[in-house]
LOMARZA-334124 format. One line per 10 residues: number of its first residue (from 1); their letters; for each residue x negated, y, z of N, C-alpha, C. Coordinates in pm, whole numbers, plus 50000, padded with zeros to 5 digits. Layout:
N
NUM) A) X Y Z X Y Z X Y Z  ...
//
This chain:
470
1) AFGSTAPVAY) 49918 49880 50000 50000 50000 50000 49915 50125 50000  49791 50114 50048 49705 50231 50057 49583 50220 49967  49588 50128 49871 49480 50118 49773 49350 50066 49829  49354 49984 49935 49230 49939 49997 49197 49797 49959  49067 49774 49936 49019 49636 49925 48908 49615 50026  48909 49687 50137 48807 49673 50241 48820 49537 50306  48711 49491 50378 48714 49358 50436 48794 49351 50564  48901 49421 50570 48993 49416 50682 49132 49413 50624  49228 49367 50705 49365 49355 50656 49444 49474 50706  49508 49546 50614 49593 49657 50653 49737 49613 50635
11) RCRVSRACVR) 49818 49624 50738 49956 49584 50732 50047 49704 50751  50138 49722 50657 50236 49830 50665 50373 49764 50673  50437 49771 50789 50563 49703 50808 50675 49804 50832  50784 49791 50759 50901 49875 50776 51022 49784 50785  51101 49797 50890 51212 49705 50909 51320 49726 50803  51393 49618 50774 51503 49629 50678 51611 49724 50731  51629 49724 50863 51729 49815 50920 51694 49959 50891  51560 49991 50902 51517 50128 50874 51547 50167 50730  51517 50075 50636 51540 50105 50495 51688 50120 50467  51772 50029 50526 51915 50041 50503 51969 50173 50558
21) AEAHQSMRRV) 51915 50216 50676 51962 50343 50733 51926 50460 50642  51803 50456 50587 51764 50562 50495 51856 50565 50374  51885 50448 50318 51971 50442 50200 52111 50492 50231  52162 50456 50351 52297 50498 50388 52304 50650 50400  52202 50710 50468 52203 50855 50481 52193 50922 50345  52114 50865 50253 52103 50924 50119 52235 50919 50045  52311 50811 50057 52439 50799 49988 52540 50900 50042  52535 50927 50173 52628 51025 50229 52601 51165 50176  52475 51189 50134 52443 51324 50086 52467 51341 49938  52497 51231 49867 52511 51240 49721 52615 51341 49677
31) PLLVTVLGLG) 52739 51342 49737 52840 51438 49689 52794 51582 49698  52708 51613 49795 52665 51751 49812 52562 51791 49706  52505 51692 49637 52400 51725 49543 52442 51715 49397  52571 51684 49372 52616 51658 49236 52586 51775 49144  52608 51898 49193 52596 52016 49106 52453 52041 49062  52355 51987 49137 52216 52012 49101 52143 51884 49065  52217 51774 49053 52151 51645 49037 52065 51639 48911  52121 51681 48797 52047 51668 48671 51915 51742 48675  51921 51874 48704 51799 51954 48706 51708 51912 48820  51764 51891 48940 51682 51858 49058 51611 51726 49041
41) LALLLIDSFA) 51683 51625 48987 51621 51495 48971 51508 51500 48869  51529 51572 48760 51425 51584 48659 51299 51649 48715  51319 51760 48790 51204 51828 48850 51131 51739 48949  51209 51665 49028 51149 51577 49128 51063 51470 49063  51116 51408 48956 51039 51303 48888 50911 51358 48828  50923 51474 48763 50805 51535 48700 50701 51567 48805  50743 51628 48915 50648 51667 49020 50584 51546 49085  50665 51444 49109 50613 51326 49178 50511 51253 49094  50541 51231 48966 50446 51162 48880 50321 51244 48859  50336 51375 48847 50220 51461 48824 50125 51458 48942
51) SGGGGLGGGV) 50178 51441 49065 50093 51440 49184 50045 51302 49221  50075 51201 49139 50027 51065 49167 50110 50994 49268  50231 51041 49300 50311 50979 49404 50388 50860 49357  50385 50828 49228 50454 50709 49182 50602 50727 49170  50648 50847 49145 50791 50870 49127 50865 50869 49259  50992 50831 49255 51074 50832 49376 51022 50738 49481  50952 50630 49439 50897 50538 49537 50803 50608 49633  50721 50701 49581 50632 50775 49668 50708 50857 49768  50821 50916 49724 50901 50995 49816 50958 50911 49928  50999 50787 49896 51052 50699 50000 50945 50668 50102
61) LVRLGAAASF) 50820 50643 50056 50712 50613 50148 50685 50730 50241  50689 50851 50189 50669 50968 50273 50778 50980 50377  50904 50959 50338 51014 50968 50433 51001 50862 50542  50965 50738 50501 50949 50633 50601 50832 50664 50693  50725 50722 50638 50612 50759 50723 50652 50863 50825  50745 50951 50791 50788 51053 50886 50872 50994 50996  50930 50874 50973 51018 50816 51072 50943 50746 51183  50815 50722 51167 50736 50654 51269 50594 50707 51261  50518 50692 51372 50380 50736 51371 50298 50646 51281  50183 50698 51236 50098 50619 51148 50049 50494 51218
71) SELVTVQKSA) 50018 50506 51347 49968 50390 51420 50072 50281 51431  50202 50317 51425 50307 50216 51429 50322 50145 51295  50282 50210 51187 50298 50150 51055 50176 50073 51010  50056 50112 51057 49933 50053 51009 49850 50004 51126  49803 49879 51121 49709 49828 51219 49591 49772 51145  49472 49789 51203 49349 49741 51142 49304 49617 51215  49283 49509 51141 49241 49383 51201 49124 49329 51122  49041 49248 51190 48932 49180 51122 48985 49056 51054  48936 49027 50935 48974 48905 50867 48918 48786 50942  48990 48673 50941 48943 48553 51009 48817 48502 50944
81) PVAQSASALW) 48716 48462 51025 48593 48412 50965 48616 48277 50899  48528 48245 50806 48538 48118 50734 48440 48021 50795  48490 47906 50842 48402 47806 50902 48314 47744 50794  48191 47712 50831 48100 47647 50739 48047 47520 50804  48018 47424 50723 47955 47304 50775 47810 47333 50807  47750 47244 50888 47609 47264 50923 47522 47262 50799  47556 47175 50703 47475 47169 50582 47484 47297 50502  47604 47361 50502 47617 47488 50430 47536 47596 50497  47536 47597 50632 47459 47698 50703 47309 47681 50681  47267 47559 50659 47125 47532 50645 47078 47527 50500
91) APPPPPQLAG) 47166 47559 50405 47126 47556 50265 47016 47658 50239  46915 47626 50160 46807 47721 50134 46859 47843 50059  46812 47962 50093 46860 48084 50027 46809 48093 49884  46883 48164 49798 46836 48184 49662 46720 48281 49659  46626 48266 49569 46518 48364 49559 46572 48498 49515  46504 48607 49553 46554 48741 49520 46578 48763 49373  46494 48704 49287 46511 48731 49145 46640 48675 49090  46703 48580 49164 46829 48525 49119 46949 48592 49183  46922 48682 49276 47034 48741 49350 47129 48815 49258  47074 48884 49157 47161 48960 49068 47255 48871 48991
101) QLARSPPPPP) 47214 48743 48968 47299 48653 48892 47419 48607 48973  47414 48630 49106 47522 48583 49192 47628 48689 49213  47610 48805 49150 47707 48913 49170 47845 48869 49125  47945 48908 49203 48083 48873 49171 48157 48995 49119  48257 48971 49037 48344 49078 48993 48455 49095 49094  48502 49217 49116 48612 49237 49209 48735 49160 49163  48816 49112 49258 48936 49039 49220 49035 49132 49153  49129 49078 49075 49229 49164 49013 49313 49233 49118  49363 49353 49089 49443 49426 49188 49569 49348 49222  49619 49360 49349 49740 49289 49387 49861 49347 49316
111) PPPPVVETTV) 49969 49270 49303 50090 49321 49240 50150 49433 49322  50235 49516 49260 50298 49626 49334 50371 49573 49457  50353 49635 49575 50415 49583 49697 50565 49610 49699  50643 49522 49764 50785 49549 49782 50807 49666 49876  50923 49723 49873 50952 49841 49953 50969 49806 50100  51028 49691 50129 51066 49660 50267 50945 49624 50351  50860 49536 50303 50746 49492 50382 50629 49467 50289  50513 49523 50324 50397 49513 50237 50279 49460 50317  50207 49364 50262 50084 49315 50323 49974 49320 50218  49871 49397 50245 49756 49405 50156 49638 49349 50233
121) ATTTTDVPTT) 49587 49236 50191 49477 49171 50262 49367 49136 50165  49249 49111 50218 49139 49066 50136 49088 48935 50191  49012 48865 50111 48946 48744 50157 48796 48766 50154  48720 48670 50203 48576 48687 50206 48513 48683 50068  48591 48652 49966 48536 48655 49830 48556 48790 49764  48629 48880 49828 48650 49012 49771 48524 49096 49785  48511 49195 49700 48405 49295 49715 48466 49416 49783  48435 49437 49913 48501 49546 49985 48464 49682 49930  48554 49776 49944 48527 49914 49908 48569 50002 50025  48516 50125 50024 48546 50218 50130 48672 50297 50094
131) TTIEKPKEKY) 48768 50301 50186 48893 50372 50162 48928 50454 50284  48956 50581 50264 49003 50665 50372 49153 50650 50384  49200 50607 50500 49342 50581 50518 49415 50707 50569  49354 50779 50656 49414 50902 50704 49303 51002 50737  49338 51125 50746 49240 51228 50774 49183 51208 50914  49050 51210 50929 48991 51191 51062 49042 51295 51161  49054 51252 51285 49103 51344 51388 49000 51451 51422  48872 51414 51420 48762 51508 51443 48650 51476 51345  48561 51569 51323 48449 51542 51232 48348 51449 51296  48317 51471 51425 48213 51392 51491 48269 51318 51612
141) GFYLHVFRDP) 48229 51193 51625 48254 51116 51746 48121 51056 51790  48110 51020 51917 47982 50976 51972 47991 50835 52028  47894 50754 51987 47880 50616 52035 47755 50608 52121  47772 50586 52251 47660 50576 52343 47630 50429 52369  47515 50386 52323 47470 50248 52340 47381 50245 52465  47431 50186 52574 47364 50200 52703 47346 50064 52770  47272 50066 52880 47254 49948 52964 47275 49988 53110  47177 50054 53168 47194 50103 53306 47167 50255 53306  47063 50303 53369 47023 50444 53369 47142 50537 53388  47211 50528 53501 47335 50607 53517 47313 50757 53513
151) QAVIFQVREL) 47199 50804 53566 47175 50949 53566 47166 51001 53423  47108 50920 53332 47096 50962 53192 47232 50960 53123  47310 50855 53145 47439 50842 53079 47534 50953 53125  47540 50977 53254 47628 51083 53306 47587 51219 53251  47458 51246 53246 47409 51372 53189 47452 51386 53044  47435 51280 52965 47470 51288 52824 47618 51317 52805  47704 51248 52877 47848 51268 52861 47884 51413 52892  47830 51468 52997 47862 51607 53034 47807 51706 52933  47689 51680 52878 47636 51767 52774 47721 51761 52648  47768 51642 52613 47854 51629 52496 47986 51705 52517
161) KKFFPTSPVY) 48041 51697 52636 48165 51769 52665 48143 51921 52657  48021 51964 52686 47991 52108 52680 47976 52156 52536  47903 52081 52454 47874 52125 52317 47974 52074 52214  48043 51965 52245 48141 51907 52152 48270 51876 52229  48338 51980 52278 48450 51958 52371 48567 51878 52314  48585 51879 52183 48699 51807 52125 48659 51673 52063  48532 51639 52066 48485 51515 52004 48501 51397 52100  48555 51285 52053 48570 51168 52140 48435 51101 52166  48425 51038 52283 48302 50971 52325 48336 50826 52360  48256 50734 52308 48276 50590 52332 48145 50535 52389
171) IMSDGGFDFS) 48152 50473 52506 48034 50416 52570 48044 50265 52566  47937 50199 52521 47928 50053 52524 47807 50014 52608  47830 49932 52711 47722 49883 52795 47692 49738 52758  47566 49708 52726 47524 49574 52686 47498 49490 52812  47604 49464 52887 47594 49382 53006 47533 49452 53126  47516 49584 53118 47458 49660 53229 47565 49713 53323  47554 49841 53360 47651 49899 53452 47787 49915 53386  47889 49914 53470 48027 49941 53429 48052 50090 53450  48065 50165 53339 48085 50309 53347 48232 50349 53330  48323 50259 53357 48464 50295 53344 48505 50407 53439
181) PLCVAEGCTF) 48454 50415 53563 48490 50531 53647 48446 50664 53586  48331 50666 53519 48284 50787 53452 48382 50830 53345  48429 50734 53267 48521 50769 53158 48657 50812 53211  48698 50759 53324 48822 50807 53386 48806 50953 53427  48691 50987 53482 48667 51124 53528 48642 51221 53414  48572 51179 53309 48529 51271 53204 48611 51260 53075  48697 51160 53064 48781 51146 52945 48706 51087 52828  48662 50961 52840 48596 50893 52730 48644 50748 52728  48595 50670 52635 48631 50529 52623 48511 50444 52660  48533 50340 52740 48423 50255 52784 48452 50109 52753
191) TLCPPANDRW) 48349 50036 52709 48358 49891 52689 48235 49825 52751  48259 49727 52837 48152 49647 52895 48143 49517 52818  48034 49498 52746 48015 49378 52665 47921 49281 52737  47928 49152 52705 47833 49057 52762 47690 49092 52722  47593 49066 52809 47453 49096 52773 47406 49009 52659  47346 49072 52558 47298 48997 52441 47166 49053 52390  47107 49151 52462 46988 49219 52410 47009 49252 52263  47123 49317 52236 47167 49334 52097 47075 49425 52016  46982 49493 52079 46883 49570 52004 46803 49480 51910  46795 49350 51942 46717 49256 51863 46801 49148 51799
201) HPWPFFRRIW) 46932 49161 51807 47022 49060 51750 47132 49131 51674  47123 49136 51542 47216 49217 51462 47362 49180 51478  47393 49054 51505 47532 49009 51501 47616 49074 51612  47574 49075 51739 47649 49154 51836 47635 49304 51816  47516 49349 51773 47497 49493 51757 47594 49551 51654  47603 49488 51537 47692 49540 51433 47838 49535 51478  47878 49428 51543 48018 49418 51584 48054 49529 51683  47964 49564 51770 47994 49663 51875 48004 49804 51820  47917 49842 51729 47931 49976 51670 48051 49980 51577  48085 49867 51513 48205 49859 51431 48329 49883 51517
211) DAAVVLETEY) 48336 49817 51632 48449 49837 51723 48461 49983 51767  48347 50046 51794 48348 50187 51835 48402 50276 51724  48361 50251 51601 48408 50332 51488 48558 50320 51471  48613 50201 51490 48758 50183 51480 48829 50271 51582  48779 50275 51704 48845 50351 51810 48825 50501 51792  48707 50545 51751 48677 50689 51746 48760 50762 51640  48781 50703 51524 48862 50764 51418 48812 50903 51378  48680 50918 51367 48621 51045 51325 48552 51026 51190  48520 51136 51126 48455 51126 50995 48314 51067 51008  48242 51111 51110 48107 51061 51135 48098 51009 51279
221) VIMLEPDNTI) 48016 50907 51295 47984 50853 51428 47836 50881 51453  47807 50946 51565 47669 50974 51602 47631 50883 51717  47528 50804 51695 47483 50709 51797 47377 50775 51886  47396 50761 52015 47299 50811 52112 47255 50697 52202  47130 50705 52247 47075 50613 52346 47039 50693 52470  47020 50627 52584 47000 50702 52709 46882 50797 52709  46783 50778 52620 46668 50869 52620 46686 50988 52528  46803 51006 52470 46831 51126 52390 46870 51243 52478  46834 51363 52435 46886 51484 52498 46964 51563 52393  47063 51638 52441 47152 51716 52354 47125 51864 52379
231) HGPITREPKA) 47103 51941 52271 47059 52079 52287 47152 52182 52225  47260 52140 52164 47352 52236 52105 47439 52170 52001  47526 52247 51938 47611 52191 51832 47529 52158 51708  47587 52080 51622 47522 52043 51495 47525 52162 51401  47409 52201 51351 47399 52314 51258 47356 52272 51118  47315 52146 51103 47277 52093 50972 47368 51975 50943  47473 51998 50869 47576 51896 50851 47524 51778 50770  47574 51660 50799 47531 51542 50725 47560 51554 50576  47468 51502 50494 47486 51505 50349 47488 51365 50288  47456 51264 50368 47450 51127 50317 47549 51041 50396
241) DAGGLYVQQR) 47545 50911 50371 47630 50819 50446 47571 50786 50582  47440 50803 50597 47374 50782 50725 47246 50863 50726  47204 50904 50844 47082 50983 50856 47023 50970 50995  46892 50987 51003 46825 50976 51133 46690 51043 51133  46608 51006 51229 46477 51065 51248 46388 51043 51126  46312 51143 51092 46216 51129 50981 46095 51051 51031  46071 50935 50969 45958 50849 51006 45861 50849 50888  45748 50913 50905 45652 50928 50796 45591 50793 50756  45568 50778 50628 45496 50663 50573 45563 50529 50602  45694 50528 50622 45758 50399 50649 45828 50346 50525
251) GFGHAEYVEA) 45823 50215 50509 45894 50150 50400 45942 50013 50446  46025 49949 50365 46077 49817 50396 46048 49723 50279  46023 49598 50312 45991 49501 50210 46114 49439 50146  46091 49381 50028 46192 49304 49955 46315 49390 49919  46286 49511 49872 46394 49599 49829 46472 49540 49712  46404 49457 49629 46473 49402 49512 46589 49311 49553  46575 49238 49663 46683 49152 49711 46801 49237 49759  46771 49342 49834 46875 49430 49886 46945 49505 49773  46868 49554 49677 46927 49628 49565 47018 49540 49480  46982 49412 49467 47068 49321 49391 47204 49306 49459
261) LAQERVPGYK) 47204 49300 49592 47331 49296 49664 47408 49426 49646  47338 49539 49658 47402 49670 49649 47466 49692 49513  47404 49641 49409 47452 49668 49273 47580 49594 49239  47621 49501 49326 47754 49444 49310 47861 49551 49332  47829 49646 49417 47925 49753 49450 47890 49884 49382  47760 49916 49373 47714 50043 49316 47611 50012 49207  47653 49999 49082 47560 49967 48974 47446 50069 48968  47325 50017 48952 47209 50104 48939 47153 50156 49070  47206 50112 49183 47161 50164 49313 47014 50133 49337  46941 50230 49394 46803 50213 49432 46784 50253 49578
271) WTKHMMQAGL) 46718 50167 49651 46684 50193 49792 46549 50263 49793  46553 50394 49796 46434 50473 49770 46346 50487 49894  46222 50526 49871 46129 50552 49981 46183 50659 50074  46248 50760 50017 46305 50867 50099 46412 50812 50194  46495 50722 50145 46596 50662 50232 46530 50580 50344  46426 50505 50308 46360 50419 50406 46294 50497 50519  46267 50625 50497 46199 50706 50598 46294 50762 50704  46420 50721 50702 46514 50761 50806 46515 50656 50917  46475 50695 51036 46475 50605 51150 46611 50610 51219  46684 50498 51214 46822 50497 51265 46824 50456 51412
281) AGGSYFRRAA) 46757 50536 51494 46757 50517 51639 46858 50615 51700  46849 50636 51830 46938 50732 51894 46923 50870 51834  47035 50936 51805 47034 51064 51737 47059 51050 51588  47111 50934 51546 47144 50910 51405 47292 50930 51381  47328 50962 51257 47470 50973 51222 47505 50868 51118  47632 50829 51115 47683 50732 51019 47823 50774 50978  47848 50774 50851 47984 50795 50805 48069 50677 50851  48181 50706 50914 48265 50599 50969 48304 50497 50864  48338 50544 50744 48377 50452 50638 48265 50356 50603  48139 50402 50611 48026 50315 50582 48010 50209 50691
291) ILDAFSDEVV) 48033 50246 50815 48026 50148 50925 48131 50040 50906  48255 50082 50877 48363 49985 50866 48343 49888 50750  48265 49927 50652 48235 49837 50540 48105 49762 50564  47994 49832 50573 47862 49768 50575 47836 49688 50702  47898 49725 50814 47874 49656 50940 47987 49559 50976  48077 49534 50883 48186 49440 50911 48134 49298 50916  48207 49211 50984 48166 49071 50999 48137 49007 50864  48230 49022 50770 48220 48955 50641 48098 49001 50562  48070 49131 50564 47958 49183 50485 47824 49149 50550  47816 49163 50682 47691 49134 50752 47648 48989 50731
301) TKIDWNWLGE) 47744 48897 50734 47709 48755 50722 47677 48714 50578  47698 48802 50482 47657 48772 50345 47508 48795 50324  47445 48873 50411 47302 48899 50399 47225 48778 50451  47122 48737 50380 47041 48622 50421 46932 48669 50517  46969 48680 50644 46877 48731 50746 46760 48636 50767  46781 48507 50751 46670 48413 50764 46565 48435 50657  46610 48452 50532 46515 48475 50422 46434 48603 50447  46503 48708 50492 46434 48833 50521 46337 48817 50637  46380 48745 50742 46292 48725 50857 46168 48646 50822  46181 48550 50734 46067 48467 50695 45973 48541 50601
311) HASKEIYSSD) 46030 48619 50508 45947 48681 50405 45901 48823 50441  45968 48886 50535 45924 49017 50583 45860 48997 50721  45936 49016 50826 45888 48990 50962 46009 48987 51054  45986 48948 51178 46096 48944 51274 46147 49085 51308  46070 49187 51272 46111 49325 51304 46241 49362 51234  46277 49293 51126 46400 49329 51056 46523 49301 51142  46508 49224 51250 46621 49198 51339 46644 49310 51439  46550 49402 51454 46572 49515 51545 46679 49606 51486  46756 49670 51570 46876 49740 51525 46847 49849 51424  46742 49929 51445 46718 50040 51351 46669 49991 51215
321) FAMQYALAAR) 46604 49874 51211 46567 49816 51082 46686 49746 51018  46760 49667 51098 46873 49590 51046 46978 49682 50985  47001 49799 51045 47101 49890 50990 47059 49944 50855  46930 49968 50837 46882 50011 50705 46913 49906 50600  46880 49780 50630 46906 49673 50534 47055 49659 50505  47138 49665 50609 47282 49644 50590 47344 49758 50509  47306 49881 50537 47361 49995 50462 47315 49992 50316  47186 49966 50296 47134 49962 50159 47194 49847 50080  47224 49735 50147 47282 49620 50078 47422 49647 50026  47485 49753 50074 47617 49793 50024 47609 49919 49939
331) GYTIEPWDDS) 47487 49968 49914 47471 50082 49823 47499 50217 49885  47480 50231 50016 47505 50359 50081 47378 50445 50082  47399 50577 50087 47287 50672 50088 47243 50697 50232  47112 50714 50249 47051 50732 50381 46949 50844 50368  46936 50927 50472 46843 51040 50464 46781 51070 50600  46658 51123 50603 46609 51185 50726 46694 51308 50757  46716 51334 50885 46808 51440 50929 46734 51537 51019  46727 51662 50979 46652 51762 51055 46720 51804 51184  46846 51768 51204 46910 51802 51330 46885 51696 51438  46796 51601 51407 46750 51503 51505 46598 51506 51504
341) AQMDKDKDKP) 46538 51540 51618 46393 51561 51624 46327 51450 51705  46209 51409 51661 46128 51312 51733 46021 51386 51813  46028 51372 51945 45928 51434 52031 45816 51336 52057  45691 51390 52056 45575 51303 52069 45486 51356 52182  45360 51377 52156 45266 51415 52262 45270 51563 52295  45325 51644 52206 45343 51786 52233 45476 51806 52305  45475 51872 52417 45595 51884 52500 45702 51969 52435  45665 52064 52350 45761 52158 52294 45780 52146 52143  45680 52101 52071 45687 52096 51925 45719 51954 51879  45827 51936 51804 45861 51802 51756 45757 51749 51656
351) LTGKVDSAFR) 45740 51618 51657 45657 51554 51556 45726 51562 51421  45856 51536 51419 45939 51555 51300 46072 51615 51343  46144 51674 51247 46267 51743 51282 46240 51887 51321  46347 51960 51350 46336 52103 51379 46335 52130 51529  46271 52241 51564 46265 52280 51706 46404 52304 51763  46494 52357 51680 46629 52388 51728 46729 52278 51692  46682 52155 51677 46772 52045 51643 46873 52020 51755  46985 51963 51717 47090 51933 51815 47050 51819 51909  46972 51723 51857 46939 51604 51935 46788 51580 51932  46738 51529 52044 46597 51494 52052 46582 51349 52099
361) HYCGCYPGGK) 46483 51283 52041 46447 51146 52077 46301 51148 52121  46266 51069 52223 46134 51080 52284 46057 50949 52276  45928 50961 52251 45842 50843 52255 45796 50820 52398  45741 50700 52423 45688 50671 52556 45567 50754 52590  45506 50817 52488 45386 50898 52508 45418 51042 52548  45546 51077 52558 45584 51216 52587 45529 51256 52724  45470 51376 52736 45410 51419 52863 45509 51413 52979  45475 51337 53081 45562 51324 53196 45669 51217 53183  45674 51152 53067 45774 51047 53045 45902 51102 52985  45990 51014 52945 46116 51055 52883 46201 51132 52985
371) PTYNYKLAQE) 46246 51254 52950 46311 51342 53048 46432 51281 53119  46523 51217 53045 46646 51170 53109 46620 51060 53210  46509 50986 53194 46477 50881 53290 46421 50939 53420  46384 51068 53417 46331 51133 53537 46438 51209 53615  46559 51220 53559 46664 51292 53630 46702 51217 53757  46744 51291 53857 46789 51233 53984 46941 51220 53984  46988 51110 54035 47132 51087 54043 47189 51160 54163  47284 51249 54137 47347 51325 54245 47432 51232 54333  47437 51263 54461 47512 51180 54554 47659 51169 54514  47717 51279 54467 47858 51279 54431 47887 51201 54302
381) DKNLFKEAPE) 47781 51160 54229 47801 51085 54105 47784 50934 54123  47755 50890 54243 47729 50748 54265 47853 50661 54253  47970 50726 54254 48095 50650 54238 48142 50647 54093  48058 50696 53999 48098 50702 53858 48055 50579 53779  48001 50479 53846 47964 50353 53781 47964 50244 53887  47964 50120 53840 47961 50006 53932 47892 49890 53865  47861 49790 53944 47791 49673 53892 47881 49593 53798  47819 49526 53703 47891 49436 53614 47923 49306 53689  48010 49221 53634 48038 49092 53696 47909 49010 53714  47912 48918 53810 47793 48842 53844 47737 48763 53726
391) VYRRNSGHVC) 47824 48708 53642 47776 48629 53528 47698 48717 53430  47733 48844 53421 47658 48937 53337 47524 48970 53403  47527 48997 53532 47403 49033 53602 47302 48919 53597  47351 48798 53605 47264 48682 53608 47187 48667 53476  47243 48715 53367 47183 48694 53236 47135 48822 53167  47147 48935 53234 47119 49062 53167 46972 49102 53170  46891 49035 53250 46752 49076 53263 46658 49015 53161  46709 48934 53071 46624 48864 52975 46607 48948 52848  46485 48987 52820 46453 49060 52697 46389 48960 52602  46462 48921 52499 46420 48810 52415 46454 48841 52270
401) QLCYNLTKYI) 46364 48806 52180 46386 48824 52037 46412 48689 51971  46499 48691 51869 46540 48568 51801 46593 48466 51902  46687 48511 51983 46743 48427 52089 46895 48420 52083  46953 48451 51968 47099 48456 51958 47154 48318 51925  47256 48275 52000 47321 48147 51978 47468 48165 52016  47557 48170 51917 47698 48195 51943 47759 48088 52033  47721 47962 52013 47774 47855 52098 47740 47881 52245  47617 47920 52271 47575 47950 52408 47644 48077 52460  47662 48175 52375 47731 48300 52411 47872 48269 52461  47944 48187 52385 48081 48153 52425 48081 48067 52551
411) ELYGSARCTI) 47984 47979 52564 47973 47896 52684 47951 47983 52808  47868 48085 52796 47837 48171 52910 47949 48268 52944  48014 48325 52840 48104 48438 52863 48249 48410 52827  48278 48292 52777 48417 48250 52759 48480 48284 52626  48419 48369 52544 48476 48404 52414 48369 48469 52329  48406 48500 52205 48315 48570 52113 48340 48720 52115  48397 48773 52220 48421 48917 52228 48289 48992 52217  48291 49101 52143 48174 49189 52126 48065 49129 52037  48098 49028 51958 47999 48979 51863 48071 48925 51740  47995 48899 51634 48051 48839 51514 48080 48692 51542
421) NKQHVYTDRL) 48202 48652 51515 48244 48516 51549 48210 48418 51438  48082 48411 51407 48033 48316 51309 47889 48285 51344  47859 48158 51360 47727 48120 51406 47618 48153 51305  47511 48212 51357 47391 48229 51275 47290 48124 51320  47239 48046 51227 47145 47940 51257 47006 47979 51207  46912 47998 51299 46775 48028 51259 46712 47906 51190  46624 47931 51098 46556 47821 51030 46447 47761 51119  46407 47638 51085 46296 47573 51156 46172 47661 51156  46145 47720 51041 46022 47799 51029 46022 47916 51127  46136 47987 51139 46143 48100 51232 46126 48055 51376
431) MYLHHPELKD) 46188 47943 51411 46176 47894 51548 46034 47848 51578  45972 47778 51485 45836 47731 51507 45739 47849 51519  45765 47954 51442 45678 48071 51447 45693 48150 51576  45817 48171 51619 45842 48266 51727 45882 48202 51859  45918 48074 51859 45947 48005 51985 45883 47866 51985  45752 47860 51974 45683 47730 51976 45700 47658 52109  45733 47733 52215 45751 47671 52347 45867 47573 52351  45958 47581 52252 46074 47490 52252 46035 47345 52227  45916 47322 52175 45876 47182 52151 45865 47105 52282  45846 47176 52393 45835 47111 52524 45963 47124 52606
441) GCPDFLPWLC) 46070 47174 52545 46195 47192 52618 46225 47337 52646  46351 47367 52669 46396 47506 52686 46340 47567 52814  46261 47673 52805 46207 47738 52925 46310 47827 52993  46279 47869 53114 46374 47947 53194 46407 48082 53131  46317 48137 53049 46341 48272 52998 46423 48273 52869  46478 48160 52828 46560 48155 52707 46703 48108 52738  46770 48162 52838 46904 48110 52872 47009 48142 52767  46986 48245 52683 47084 48277 52579 47075 48180 52462  46960 48115 52448 46936 48032 52331 46963 47884 52356  46934 47838 52477 46936 47694 52499 46959 47661 52646
451) NKGDTYHTIK) 46978 47533 52674 46993 47481 52810 46863 47415 52854  46843 47413 52983 46720 47356 53038 46700 47214 52985  46580 47189 52932 46548 47057 52881 46572 47040 52733  46650 47131 52672 46676 47120 52528 46548 47147 52448  46534 47077 52339 46433 47112 52240 46504 47184 52126  46427 47235 52031 46489 47308 51922 46586 47221 51844  46550 47096 51820 46636 47009 51741 46764 46973 51816  46756 46971 51950 46878 46952 52029 46972 47070 52012  46916 47190 52016 46998 47312 51999 47062 47313 51861  46983 47281 51761 47032 47285 51623 47156 47199 51606
461) STWKAGDDGR) 47162 47084 51673 47276 46994 51658 47403 47051 51718  47391 47150 51809 47510 47209 51872 47558 47333 51801  47478 47388 51711 47515 47512 51643 47623 47482 51537  47729 47555 51545 47837 47539 51447 47914 47668 51441  47993 47685 51337 48080 47802 51326 48183 47796 51436  48200 47906 51510 48290 47904 51625 48435 47932 51586  48526 47891 51673 48664 47929 51658 48679 48075 51694  48791 48132 51657 48813 48274 51685 48849 48289 51832  48747 48307 51915 48768 48321 52059 48775 48465 52103  48775 48557 52003 48772 48698 52042 48902 48738 52109
//
């Protein structure tokens, strides 16, 4: 009904009673319009078709939309994941030079929807596109990716309320503190997710920022981390689909594989050196429509992360690298952003970005340490956060790379909430390279990946596509 082929299902439901009531009211008004029917109807048809409204049908849709709020007519849902056999998950990836041959053509458009009830859905074989469904409520919304550091989080929320008073704020804690009391006091949205060290595991990371974008309903989502400081309103508006810190001399490997994926959607797309020099850390912006497409479950799982990890390095699993690959694989534009500055060894002069930038990001080498980590928590603010449940605390202290296991995640936390509900299976080569200790059994520091005594091959036998436990 809204011209979307995005990887989500949009449902527009109007009851038959509503339609019959509209028709009845229209019939009662017919006698009053007889004298102007000929001229009025002709003008209406001409105007409607000229504006792309599809004739009288468009007028009916507008009237029905006025009878209920948009949120009552349209709901956004994730498409159900497709289960795969273990052999399918373990199939060797195609070489990059063949990726272009695997491009699919978009499916034919659906037939015109009926007036009473319309369902427009896509499957995982569709090529998603970005569609704006309604005008964003605000230009900027903020996604705070946090763990603990309450003094930093509280400071950030209050600074955002000062400089962006009408912009919504969404806080996600990766199994750390529960900041729901803060959001009750300051007017923001909070989600406590199970600990997954998602900075190094793209599957929970992408799902969580996707969830935030759905809730924020803004044109752009700006991601902040606890070490960011806010210095004023945005004065350099975004010009691309995503932007972040300027990182000199940085590039990414195997661009030809990513470009082949992107060209299914954007013919001729090139992932340029300029795009690669945008560091998508705290202080980055993302067009909401790009998040809802490129970071969706269906699109993320189409990327061969194992092939990239083997042929590039394990660094591609870190969030700021993984987002570059995911956005470029869908043909989105990325740029360094001067309103986000990287602070280095000089206390006042940014290494990159402008002195008067809205946001600052700090290296560990900054004189005196990162400022927000040095702030003192006021006594009156100690009731603005609380501890997470014990099962989260028990597992939140493990900092581990290449340790994601959906089966273990569901076993620990009861569902696939806050992650992509489709198992990712690391290859033997990646495990042998980065977790050689598994040959002697699962060590204590890998509770997210395995159970005590398990070897890698034991874990592999338990990995399977999960049911929808979200």
